[in-house]
Jmol script that loads the backbone (N, CA, C; Angstrom):
load data "model"
ATOM      1  N   MET A   1     100.926 -53.798 108.141  1.00  0.00           N
ATOM      2  CA  MET A   1     100.524 -54.421 109.182  1.00  0.00           C
ATOM      3  C   MET A   1     100.131 -53.153 110.122  1.00  0.00           C
ATOM      4  N   VAL A   2      98.740 -53.320 110.129  1.00  0.00           N
ATOM      5  CA  VAL A   2      98.145 -52.117 111.639  1.00  0.00           C
ATOM      6  C   VAL A   2      98.596 -52.404 113.180  1.00  0.00           C
ATOM      7  N   THR A   3      99.323 -51.754 113.723  1.00  0.00           N
ATOM      8  CA  THR A   3      99.360 -51.897 114.984  1.00  0.00           C
ATOM      9  C   THR A   3      98.316 -51.469 115.996  1.00  0.00           C
ATOM     10  N   LYS A   4      97.673 -52.379 116.478  1.00  0.00           N
ATOM     11  CA  LYS A   4      96.684 -52.315 117.745  1.00  0.00           C
ATOM     12  C   LYS A   4      97.122 -51.648 118.700  1.00  0.00           C
ATOM     13  N   LYS A   5      96.276 -50.563 119.068  1.00  0.00           N
ATOM     14  CA  LYS A   5      96.450 -50.281 120.218  1.00  0.00           C
ATOM     15  C   LYS A   5      95.834 -50.212 121.346  1.00  0.00           C
ATOM     16  N   HIS A   6      95.795 -50.378 122.247  1.00  0.00           N
ATOM     17  CA  HIS A   6      95.148 -50.589 123.264  1.00  0.00           C
ATOM     18  C   HIS A   6      94.350 -49.385 124.059  1.00  0.00           C
ATOM     19  N   ILE A   7      92.958 -49.515 124.436  1.00  0.00           N
ATOM     20  CA  ILE A   7      92.373 -48.041 125.077  1.00  0.00           C
ATOM     21  C   ILE A   7      91.466 -48.469 126.107  1.00  0.00           C
ATOM     22  N   THR A   8      90.903 -47.909 126.386  1.00  0.00           N
ATOM     23  CA  THR A   8      89.806 -47.667 127.703  1.00  0.00           C
ATOM     24  C   THR A   8      88.626 -46.979 127.394  1.00  0.00           C
ATOM     25  N   ARG A   9      87.554 -47.668 127.321  1.00  0.00           N
ATOM     26  CA  ARG A   9      86.391 -47.229 126.584  1.00  0.00           C
ATOM     27  C   ARG A   9      85.167 -46.384 127.993  1.00  0.00           C
ATOM     28  N   THR A  10      84.827 -46.154 128.310  1.00  0.00           N
ATOM     29  CA  THR A  10      83.758 -45.527 129.245  1.00  0.00           C
ATOM     30  C   THR A  10      82.333 -45.479 129.060  1.00  0.00           C
ATOM     31  N   GLN A  11      81.490 -45.621 129.464  1.00  0.00           N
ATOM     32  CA  GLN A  11      80.129 -45.607 128.995  1.00  0.00           C
ATOM     33  C   GLN A  11      79.061 -44.069 129.663  1.00  0.00           C
ATOM     34  N   THR A  12      78.963 -43.654 128.448  1.00  0.00           N
ATOM     35  CA  THR A  12      78.443 -41.918 128.744  1.00  0.00           C
ATOM     36  C   THR A  12      76.758 -41.765 128.043  1.00  0.00           C
ATOM     37  N   GLY A  13      76.704 -40.930 129.046  1.00  0.00           N
ATOM     38  CA  GLY A  13      74.853 -40.650 128.942  1.00  0.00           C
ATOM     39  C   GLY A  13      74.667 -39.453 127.823  1.00  0.00           C
ATOM     40  N   LEU A  14      74.995 -39.435 126.527  1.00  0.00           N
ATOM     41  CA  LEU A  14      75.099 -38.494 125.875  1.00  0.00           C
ATOM     42  C   LEU A  14      73.625 -38.341 125.546  1.00  0.00           C
ATOM     43  N   ARG A  15      73.331 -37.058 124.930  1.00  0.00           N
ATOM     44  CA  ARG A  15      71.983 -36.382 124.786  1.00  0.00           C
ATOM     45  C   ARG A  15      72.063 -35.906 123.111  1.00  0.00           C
ATOM     46  N   ILE A  16      71.439 -36.456 122.456  1.00  0.00           N
ATOM     47  CA  ILE A  16      71.406 -36.022 121.130  1.00  0.00           C
ATOM     48  C   ILE A  16      70.119 -35.665 120.204  1.00  0.00           C
ATOM     49  N   GLU A  17      69.967 -34.903 119.826  1.00  0.00           N
ATOM     50  CA  GLU A  17      68.653 -34.794 119.070  1.00  0.00           C
ATOM     51  C   GLU A  17      68.346 -35.967 117.993  1.00  0.00           C
ATOM     52  N   LYS A  18      66.865 -36.086 118.153  1.00  0.00           N
ATOM     53  CA  LYS A  18      66.166 -37.138 118.146  1.00  0.00           C
ATOM     54  C   LYS A  18      66.521 -37.507 116.445  1.00  0.00           C
ATOM     55  N   ARG A  19      66.111 -37.142 115.323  1.00  0.00           N
ATOM     56  CA  ARG A  19      66.400 -37.688 114.220  1.00  0.00           C
ATOM     57  C   ARG A  19      67.791 -37.760 113.798  1.00  0.00           C
ATOM     58  N   THR A  20      68.653 -37.236 114.654  1.00  0.00           N
ATOM     59  CA  THR A  20      70.259 -37.326 114.006  1.00  0.00           C
ATOM     60  C   THR A  20      70.623 -38.480 115.134  1.00  0.00           C
ATOM     61  N   LEU A  21      70.172 -39.085 115.787  1.00  0.00           N
ATOM     62  CA  LEU A  21      70.493 -39.862 116.010  1.00  0.00           C
ATOM     63  C   LEU A  21      69.793 -41.483 115.435  1.00  0.00           C
ATOM     64  N   LYS A  22      68.447 -41.282 114.740  1.00  0.00           N
ATOM     65  CA  LYS A  22      67.898 -42.152 113.790  1.00  0.00           C
ATOM     66  C   LYS A  22      68.822 -42.652 112.738  1.00  0.00           C
ATOM     67  N   VAL A  23      69.964 -41.251 112.325  1.00  0.00           N
ATOM     68  CA  VAL A  23      70.033 -41.248 111.109  1.00  0.00           C
ATOM     69  C   VAL A  23      71.898 -41.528 111.240  1.00  0.00           C
ATOM     70  N   LEU A  24      72.568 -41.779 112.466  1.00  0.00           N
ATOM     71  CA  LEU A  24      73.230 -41.991 112.942  1.00  0.00           C
ATOM     72  C   LEU A  24      73.319 -43.713 112.956  1.00  0.00           C
ATOM     73  N   LYS A  25      71.921 -44.158 113.891  1.00  0.00           N
ATOM     74  CA  LYS A  25      71.851 -45.900 114.089  1.00  0.00           C
ATOM     75  C   LYS A  25      71.545 -46.463 112.899  1.00  0.00           C
ATOM     76  N   ALA A  26      71.524 -45.487 112.054  1.00  0.00           N
ATOM     77  CA  ALA A  26      70.757 -46.506 110.620  1.00  0.00           C
ATOM     78  C   ALA A  26      72.155 -46.498 109.432  1.00  0.00           C
ATOM     79  N   LEU A  27      73.149 -45.396 109.737  1.00  0.00           N
ATOM     80  CA  LEU A  27      74.536 -45.751 109.044  1.00  0.00           C
ATOM     81  C   LEU A  27      75.343 -47.136 110.087  1.00  0.00           C
ATOM     82  N   ALA A  28      75.092 -46.547 110.886  1.00  0.00           N
ATOM     83  CA  ALA A  28      75.812 -47.314 111.367  1.00  0.00           C
ATOM     84  C   ALA A  28      75.602 -48.793 111.541  1.00  0.00           C
ATOM     85  N   GLU A  29      74.361 -49.268 111.016  1.00  0.00           N
ATOM     86  CA  GLU A  29      73.946 -50.587 110.761  1.00  0.00           C
ATOM     87  C   GLU A  29      74.597 -50.624 109.564  1.00  0.00           C
ATOM     88  N   TYR A  30      73.786 -49.716 108.303  1.00  0.00           N
ATOM     89  CA  TYR A  30      74.518 -49.861 107.035  1.00  0.00           C
ATOM     90  C   TYR A  30      76.229 -50.281 106.930  1.00  0.00           C
ATOM     91  N   LEU A  31      76.914 -49.747 107.819  1.00  0.00           N
ATOM     92  CA  LEU A  31      78.251 -50.101 107.625  1.00  0.00           C
ATOM     93  C   LEU A  31      78.439 -51.265 108.100  1.00  0.00           C
ATOM     94  N   ASP A  32      77.667 -52.073 109.397  1.00  0.00           N
ATOM     95  CA  ASP A  32      77.655 -53.270 110.019  1.00  0.00           C
ATOM     96  C   ASP A  32      78.937 -53.307 111.220  1.00  0.00           C
ATOM     97  N   ILE A  33      79.413 -51.804 111.877  1.00  0.00           N
ATOM     98  CA  ILE A  33      79.814 -51.101 113.040  1.00  0.00           C
ATOM     99  C   ILE A  33      78.483 -50.586 114.151  1.00  0.00           C
ATOM    100  N   SER A  34      78.966 -50.728 115.018  1.00  0.00           N
ATOM    101  CA  SER A  34      78.121 -50.745 115.897  1.00  0.00           C
ATOM    102  C   SER A  34      77.913 -48.316 116.194  1.00  0.00           C
ATOM    103  N   LEU A  35      77.111 -48.431 117.130  1.00  0.00           N
ATOM    104  CA  LEU A  35      76.801 -46.360 116.878  1.00  0.00           C
ATOM    105  C   LEU A  35      77.806 -46.341 117.686  1.00  0.00           C
ATOM    106  N   GLY A  36      78.858 -46.872 119.039  1.00  0.00           N
ATOM    107  CA  GLY A  36      80.055 -46.173 118.814  1.00  0.00           C
ATOM    108  C   GLY A  36      80.988 -46.212 118.577  1.00  0.00           C
ATOM    109  N   ASP A  37      81.387 -47.071 118.052  1.00  0.00           N
ATOM    110  CA  ASP A  37      82.558 -47.395 117.072  1.00  0.00           C
ATOM    111  C   ASP A  37      82.440 -46.078 115.691  1.00  0.00           C
ATOM    112  N   LEU A  38      81.131 -45.874 115.087  1.00  0.00           N
ATOM    113  CA  LEU A  38      80.826 -44.667 114.470  1.00  0.00           C
ATOM    114  C   LEU A  38      81.199 -43.282 114.912  1.00  0.00           C
ATOM    115  N   MET A  39      80.576 -43.129 115.960  1.00  0.00           N
ATOM    116  CA  MET A  39      80.947 -41.533 116.408  1.00  0.00           C
ATOM    117  C   MET A  39      82.511 -41.726 116.565  1.00  0.00           C
ATOM    118  N   GLU A  40      82.747 -42.893 117.515  1.00  0.00           N
ATOM    119  CA  GLU A  40      84.389 -42.662 117.756  1.00  0.00           C
ATOM    120  C   GLU A  40      85.105 -42.157 116.748  1.00  0.00           C
ATOM    121  N   GLY A  41      84.962 -42.999 115.279  1.00  0.00           N
ATOM    122  CA  GLY A  41      85.577 -42.732 113.968  1.00  0.00           C
ATOM    123  C   GLY A  41      85.406 -40.699 113.649  1.00  0.00           C
ATOM    124  N   LEU A  42      84.234 -40.566 113.764  1.00  0.00           N
ATOM    125  CA  LEU A  42      83.703 -39.497 113.560  1.00  0.00           C
ATOM    126  C   LEU A  42      84.396 -38.245 114.540  1.00  0.00           C
ATOM    127  N   ALA A  43      84.526 -38.105 115.834  1.00  0.00           N
ATOM    128  CA  ALA A  43      85.263 -37.412 116.981  1.00  0.00           C
ATOM    129  C   ALA A  43      86.943 -37.737 116.368  1.00  0.00           C
ATOM    130  N   LEU A  44      87.446 -38.890 115.748  1.00  0.00           N
ATOM    131  CA  LEU A  44      88.448 -38.531 116.222  1.00  0.00           C
ATOM    132  C   LEU A  44      88.914 -37.806 114.539  1.00  0.00           C
ATOM    133  N   HIS A  45      88.009 -38.535 113.190  1.00  0.00           N
ATOM    134  CA  HIS A  45      88.566 -37.356 111.959  1.00  0.00           C
ATOM    135  C   HIS A  45      88.584 -36.145 112.796  1.00  0.00           C
ATOM    136  N   ALA A  46      87.449 -35.283 113.539  1.00  0.00           N
ATOM    137  CA  ALA A  46      86.572 -34.164 113.457  1.00  0.00           C
ATOM    138  C   ALA A  46      88.045 -33.439 114.357  1.00  0.00           C
ATOM    139  N   LEU A  47      88.551 -34.101 115.277  1.00  0.00           N
ATOM    140  CA  LEU A  47      89.609 -33.597 116.277  1.00  0.00           C
ATOM    141  C   LEU A  47      91.019 -33.530 115.450  1.00  0.00           C
ATOM    142  N   ASP A  48      91.497 -34.485 114.339  1.00  0.00           N
ATOM    143  CA  ASP A  48      92.076 -34.177 113.605  1.00  0.00           C
ATOM    144  C   ASP A  48      92.325 -33.187 112.759  1.00  0.00           C
ATOM    145  N   GLY A  49      90.769 -32.565 112.050  1.00  0.00           N
ATOM    146  CA  GLY A  49      90.607 -31.855 111.245  1.00  0.00           C
ATOM    147  C   GLY A  49      90.529 -31.987 109.735  1.00  0.00           C
ATOM    148  N   LYS A  50      90.390 -33.408 109.960  1.00  0.00           N
ATOM    149  CA  LYS A  50      90.354 -34.548 108.498  1.00  0.00           C
ATOM    150  C   LYS A  50      88.221 -34.658 108.594  1.00  0.00           C
ATOM    151  N   ALA A  51      88.009 -35.001 107.210  1.00  0.00           N
ATOM    152  CA  ALA A  51      86.584 -35.024 107.011  1.00  0.00           C
ATOM    153  C   ALA A  51      86.421 -36.716 106.733  1.00  0.00           C
ATOM    154  N   PRO A  52      85.191 -36.768 107.510  1.00  0.00           N
ATOM    155  CA  PRO A  52      84.967 -38.263 107.949  1.00  0.00           C
ATOM    156  C   PRO A  52      84.936 -39.109 106.522  1.00  0.00           C
ATOM    157  N   PRO A  53      85.772 -40.270 106.135  1.00  0.00           N
ATOM    158  CA  PRO A  53      85.711 -40.844 105.036  1.00  0.00           C
ATOM    159  C   PRO A  53      84.969 -41.794 104.510  1.00  0.00           C
ATOM    160  N   PHE A  54      84.242 -41.132 104.124  1.00  0.00           N
ATOM    161  CA  PHE A  54      82.766 -41.341 103.554  1.00  0.00           C
ATOM    162  C   PHE A  54      82.938 -41.632 102.264  1.00  0.00           C
ATOM    163  N   SER A  55      82.985 -42.487 101.275  1.00  0.00           N
ATOM    164  CA  SER A  55      83.067 -42.937  99.922  1.00  0.00           C
ATOM    165  C   SER A  55      81.630 -41.921  99.301  1.00  0.00           C
ATOM    166  N   PRO A  56      81.788 -41.959  97.998  1.00  0.00           N
ATOM    167  CA  PRO A  56      80.049 -40.897  97.772  1.00  0.00           C
ATOM    168  C   PRO A  56      79.483 -41.587  97.691  1.00  0.00           C
ATOM    169  N   LYS A  57      79.204 -43.612  97.544  1.00  0.00           N
ATOM    170  CA  LYS A  57      78.050 -44.420  97.707  1.00  0.00           C
ATOM    171  C   LYS A  57      77.194 -44.551  99.083  1.00  0.00           C
ATOM    172  N   THR A  58      78.303 -44.049 100.448  1.00  0.00           N
ATOM    173  CA  THR A  58      78.206 -44.355 101.358  1.00  0.00           C
ATOM    174  C   THR A  58      77.360 -42.210 101.756  1.00  0.00           C
ATOM    175  N   LEU A  59      78.056 -41.982 101.236  1.00  0.00           N
ATOM    176  CA  LEU A  59      77.291 -39.982 100.900  1.00  0.00           C
ATOM    177  C   LEU A  59      75.807 -40.294  99.921  1.00  0.00           C
ATOM    178  N   ALA A  60      75.609 -40.931  99.770  1.00  0.00           N
ATOM    179  CA  ALA A  60      74.537 -41.126  98.774  1.00  0.00           C
ATOM    180  C   ALA A  60      73.529 -41.447  99.837  1.00  0.00           C
ATOM    181  N   VAL A  61      74.254 -42.573 100.478  1.00  0.00           N
ATOM    182  CA  VAL A  61      72.899 -43.455 101.369  1.00  0.00           C
ATOM    183  C   VAL A  61      72.628 -42.035 103.121  1.00  0.00           C
ATOM    184  N   ILE A  62      73.481 -41.599 103.277  1.00  0.00           N
ATOM    185  CA  ILE A  62      73.997 -40.540 104.399  1.00  0.00           C
ATOM    186  C   ILE A  62      72.289 -39.711 103.575  1.00  0.00           C
ATOM    187  N   ALA A  63      72.752 -39.112 102.597  1.00  0.00           N
ATOM    188  CA  ALA A  63      71.326 -37.682 101.972  1.00  0.00           C
ATOM    189  C   ALA A  63      70.200 -38.873 102.053  1.00  0.00           C
ATOM    190  N   LYS A  64      69.582 -40.068 101.663  1.00  0.00           N
ATOM    191  CA  LYS A  64      68.813 -40.634 102.101  1.00  0.00           C
ATOM    192  C   LYS A  64      68.557 -41.041 103.235  1.00  0.00           C
ATOM    193  N   LEU A  65      69.319 -41.607 103.860  1.00  0.00           N
ATOM    194  CA  LEU A  65      68.640 -41.644 105.437  1.00  0.00           C
ATOM    195  C   LEU A  65      68.595 -40.218 105.883  1.00  0.00           C
ATOM    196  N   LYS A  66      68.986 -39.274 105.637  1.00  0.00           N
ATOM    197  CA  LYS A  66      68.962 -38.411 106.240  1.00  0.00           C
ATOM    198  C   LYS A  66      67.016 -37.532 105.781  1.00  0.00           C
ATOM    199  N   ASP A  67      66.771 -37.649 104.604  1.00  0.00           N
ATOM    200  CA  ASP A  67      65.646 -37.753 103.504  1.00  0.00           C
ATOM    201  C   ASP A  67      64.290 -38.386 105.041  1.00  0.00           C
ATOM    202  N   ALA A  68      64.957 -39.449 104.538  1.00  0.00           N
ATOM    203  CA  ALA A  68      63.654 -40.680 105.435  1.00  0.00           C
ATOM    204  C   ALA A  68      63.048 -40.154 106.917  1.00  0.00           C
ATOM    205  N   TYR A  69      64.702 -39.911 107.861  1.00  0.00           N
ATOM    206  CA  TYR A  69      64.201 -39.375 109.239  1.00  0.00           C
ATOM    207  C   TYR A  69      63.673 -37.746 109.018  1.00  0.00           C
ATOM    208  N   GLY A  70      63.765 -37.326 108.340  1.00  0.00           N
ATOM    209  CA  GLY A  70      63.405 -35.674 108.286  1.00  0.00           C
ATOM    210  C   GLY A  70      64.415 -34.873 108.779  1.00  0.00           C
ATOM    211  N   LEU A  71      65.576 -35.693 108.576  1.00  0.00           N
ATOM    212  CA  LEU A  71      67.294 -34.349 108.849  1.00  0.00           C
ATOM    213  C   LEU A  71      67.557 -33.661 108.293  1.00  0.00           C
ATOM    214  N   TYR A  72      66.990 -31.949 108.457  1.00  0.00           N
ATOM    215  CA  TYR A  72      67.287 -31.101 107.656  1.00  0.00           C
ATOM    216  C   TYR A  72      68.407 -30.815 108.232  1.00  0.00           C
ATOM    217  N   LEU A  73      69.396 -30.190 109.590  1.00  0.00           N
ATOM    218  CA  LEU A  73      70.055 -29.749 110.388  1.00  0.00           C
ATOM    219  C   LEU A  73      71.383 -30.299 109.779  1.00  0.00           C
ATOM    220  N   THR A  74      71.874 -28.581 109.658  1.00  0.00           N
ATOM    221  CA  THR A  74      73.433 -29.199 108.729  1.00  0.00           C
ATOM    222  C   THR A  74      74.651 -28.540 109.498  1.00  0.00           C
ATOM    223  N   ALA A  75      75.753 -28.839 109.484  1.00  0.00           N
ATOM    224  CA  ALA A  75      76.757 -28.314 110.450  1.00  0.00           C
ATOM    225  C   ALA A  75      76.722 -27.068 110.483  1.00  0.00           C
ATOM    226  N   ALA A  76      76.119 -26.303 110.196  1.00  0.00           N
ATOM    227  CA  ALA A  76      75.668 -24.473 109.933  1.00  0.00           C
ATOM    228  C   ALA A  76      74.950 -24.545 111.207  1.00  0.00           C
ATOM    229  N   ASP A  77      74.027 -25.172 111.709  1.00  0.00           N
ATOM    230  CA  ASP A  77      73.346 -25.297 112.784  1.00  0.00           C
ATOM    231  C   ASP A  77      73.865 -26.006 113.972  1.00  0.00           C
ATOM    232  N   SER A  78      75.311 -26.296 114.311  1.00  0.00           N
ATOM    233  CA  SER A  78      75.789 -26.248 115.137  1.00  0.00           C
ATOM    234  C   SER A  78      76.136 -25.166 116.510  1.00  0.00           C
ATOM    235  N   HIS A  79      76.102 -25.544 117.625  1.00  0.00           N
ATOM    236  CA  HIS A  79      75.807 -25.203 118.143  1.00  0.00           C
ATOM    237  C   HIS A  79      74.338 -23.928 118.260  1.00  0.00           C
ATOM    238  N   THR A  80      74.026 -23.986 117.643  1.00  0.00           N
ATOM    239  CA  THR A  80      72.432 -22.762 117.362  1.00  0.00           C
ATOM    240  C   THR A  80      71.365 -23.327 117.669  1.00  0.00           C
ATOM    241  N   LEU A  81      71.089 -24.713 118.364  1.00  0.00           N
ATOM    242  CA  LEU A  81      69.736 -25.288 118.513  1.00  0.00           C
ATOM    243  C   LEU A  81      69.121 -25.176 119.763  1.00  0.00           C
ATOM    244  N   GLU A  82      67.967 -25.222 120.113  1.00  0.00           N
ATOM    245  CA  GLU A  82      67.128 -24.745 121.235  1.00  0.00           C
ATOM    246  C   GLU A  82      66.058 -25.818 121.189  1.00  0.00           C
ATOM    247  N   GLU A  83      66.282 -26.556 122.947  1.00  0.00           N
ATOM    248  CA  GLU A  83      65.507 -28.021 122.760  1.00  0.00           C
ATOM    249  C   GLU A  83      64.267 -27.347 123.512  1.00  0.00           C
ATOM    250  N   THR A  84      63.276 -27.811 122.780  1.00  0.00           N
ATOM    251  CA  THR A  84      61.831 -27.933 122.986  1.00  0.00           C
ATOM    252  C   THR A  84      61.595 -28.799 124.417  1.00  0.00           C
ATOM    253  N   GLN A  85      60.906 -27.938 125.109  1.00  0.00           N
ATOM    254  CA  GLN A  85      60.984 -28.983 126.578  1.00  0.00           C
ATOM    255  C   GLN A  85      59.498 -30.004 126.015  1.00  0.00           C
ATOM    256  N   THR A  86      59.469 -31.000 126.380  1.00  0.00           N
ATOM    257  CA  THR A  86      58.147 -31.783 126.140  1.00  0.00           C
ATOM    258  C   THR A  86      57.799 -32.115 127.652  1.00  0.00           C
TER     259      THR A  86
END
end "model"
wireframe off; spacefill off
backbone 0.3
color backbone group
């Protein structure tokens, strides 16, 4: 039996690269969870030094979503992005 932990969530004004957001929203829809739950899970895994728990099937879906939305960025691009003013 899983013990549930009580938490308090807060609303945030997170800014994120457009195609990355599209892939994350589509992935959350595919997994039938909210975008917030997906992001929270990814953050908790990263903060624990663990890879996200995606199955090979889900990783294949992610690859298709990245291709569909033109997301070519990788982890190596993290902290090196420069925002273009529109």
